[in-house]
Each structure stands twice: as C-alpha cells, then as structure tokens.
C-alpha positions, 0 to 999 in steps of 0.5 A, spaced: 500 500 500 502 506 498 500 514 498 499 518 492 495 525 490 488 523 487 489 528 482 495 524 479 489 519 477 484 522 474 480 516 472 479 514 479 475 521 481 468 520 478 467 514 481 470 516 488 466 522 487 459 519 487 461 514 493 463 521 497 456 524 495 452 518 496 456 518 503 456 525 505 452 530 501 446 530 506 451 533 511 452 539 506 448 545 503 449 545 495 454 539 495 454 533 491 458 529 486 459 535 481 462 539 487 466 533 489 469 531 482 471 539 482 474 539 489 478 532 487 480 535 480 483 542 483 486 539 489 493 541 490 499 536 488 505 540 491 504 539 499 499 545 500 492 545 502 487 543 500 489 536 498 486 529 497 490 523 498 489 516 495 491 509 498 493 505 492 495 497 492 501 495 488 497 495 481 495 502 483 488 500 484 484 505 489 483 502 496 481 509 499 482 516 500 482 522 505 483 529 504 486 535 508 482 541 507 482 548 510 475 548 513 469 543 513 464 545 518 460 552 519 461 555 525 468 552 526 471 556 520 477 559 525 480 552 526 484 549 520 486 544 517 481 539 517 481 531 515 475 530 511 472 525 506 476 519 509 473 513 505 475 506 504 472 502 499 468 496 502 472 490 499 478 493 503 475 495 510 478 491 516 485 491 513 488 497 516 487 502 510 483 507 514 488 508 519 493 508 514 490 514 511 489 518 517 496 517 519 498 520 512 493 526 513 496 527 519 503 527 517 501 531 511 498 537 515 504 536 520 509 537 514 505 543 511 506 546 518 500 545 522 500 543 530 493 540 530 488 538 526 480 537 526 475 533 523 467 531 524 464 525 524 457 522 524 459 515 526 466 513 525 468 516 532 471 509 535 477 509 530 479 516 531 478 515 539 483 509 538 488 513 534 488 519 539 483 524 537 480 527 542 472 529 542 471 537 543 464 538 541 457 536 539 454 540 534 450 539 527 451 539 520 446 541 516 441 538 521 445 532 523 448 530 529 456 530 529 462 530 533 468 534 532 475 532 534 481 535 535 488 531 534 495 534 536 500 533 531 507 531 534 513 532 530 
C-alpha cells in the first residue's frame, strides 16, 4: 500500500466522487458529486492545502482516500486544517487502510506546518478515539448530529 495525490489519477475521481456524495452530501448545503469531482480535480499536488490523498495497492488500484482541507464545518471556520472525506472502499475495510490514511493526513498537515488538526464525524468516532483524537464538541451539520475532534500533531 502506498500514498499518492488523487489528482495524479484522474480516472479514479468520478467514481470516488459519487461514493463521497452518496456518503456525505446530506451533511452539506449545495454539495454533491459535481462539487466533489471539482474539489478532487483542483486539489493541490505540491504539499499545500487543500489536498486529497489516495491509498493505492501495488497495481495502483484505489483502496481509499482522505483529504486535508482548510475548513469543513460552519461555525468552526477559525480552526484549520481539517481531515475530511476519509473513505475506504468496502472490499478493503478491516485491513488497516483507514488508519493508514489518517496517519498520512496527519503527517501531511504536520509537514505543511500545522500543530493540530480537526475533523467531524457522524459515526466513525471509535477509530479516531483509538488513534488519539480527542472529542471537543457536539454540534450539527446541516441538521445532523456530529462530533468534532481535535488531534495534536507531534513532530
């Protein structure tokens, strides 16, 4: 398993954007497959933010993805950066891909000069707690209850 920028693999973007929209569009106003495609295609590939990372197998098949973005949740715009769009394809779940992607997103943000990182989730809080993320708030995203987490990024 290795990591690369998703934008370096344009053929993977449309089906992944559809999966992400299916998973999270209900949490955002005016965000869906088209917006996801645009975000993935225009993400930076130079170490800057926003960036979307892809976990790939030895044949360059997609295992999962994660993004590092400036802000992700109304009311919390003063906090950045955010871990977002963490998605492991169903056939690759339970093999450590999610934890690998979280660690890569943390490394990426740390190397970009950030000392902490944030995320929000509806359901995956167990993974983040096991990885040392601390819950800092409960709020709503487009009317849905979510939990906000913070992670200190140690050198």
